[in-house]
N, C-alpha and C positions, 0 to 999 in steps of 0.2 A: 608107483604108489603115490603119483604126484596128482595137485588138487587141479580140477579141470575148470575152466570160468564158463558157465552158460550163463545166456542169455537173463536167465532169474536172478541169479547171483549178480551179476552186473548193474541190473536194475536195482537190487537189493543193497548192493553196497552205494550205488548212486542218491538212493533215497536215504540210507544213513547219513552221509556227507552232508546233503541238503537240511537235515534234520539237527545235524551237530549246528552248522550255520546260522539255522533259525534260531535255536536255541541261544547260541553265543551273540546273537545281534541283539536279539530280546534283553538281557541278562545288559549287553553294555546301553542298551537305548534307556532302559528302566533304570538305572545306577544311580543313587541318591546322588552320587558324588559328582554327577554330570548335568547337576540340576544348574548351576549356577552359567554354563555353556550352553546349554540349550533354552534360557529364558530369554536370549536376545534373539537367538535365532526364532522362536514361540511367535513373537511378535513381529517379524519381518512382514507378512503379507498387510499389517495393518498399518506401515507407515506412509507416512503423507510425503506426498509430491513436495517437492522445493518450489515454494513459494515463489511468486512472479514478480518481478522489479517493475514499480508505476511504470518505467519506460515500455518496458513490454507489451504492457496492458494496453497502450495506446497506439500502437502499431495496428495496421490494418490485417485483417487474415488474408493469408496466401489463397487464391485461387487460379483456376486455369480458366483461360479461355476459350471459350466456343467457337470463336471466328477461325475461319480456314487460313 
């Protein structure tokens, strides 16, 4: 009277776990209370690099020599 786990049952349970994880992650990401946390992270790709100081701009660029 035991329940046997065949390949179809295991695949179905795996699909169920992935679906629950997807729904949970979607609810977490699109929760309005998290907007403040994600506001700064949303702009990270557009963050400027630090500006160069005037002394850095006057240095010659480093090059490799082609001489043996």
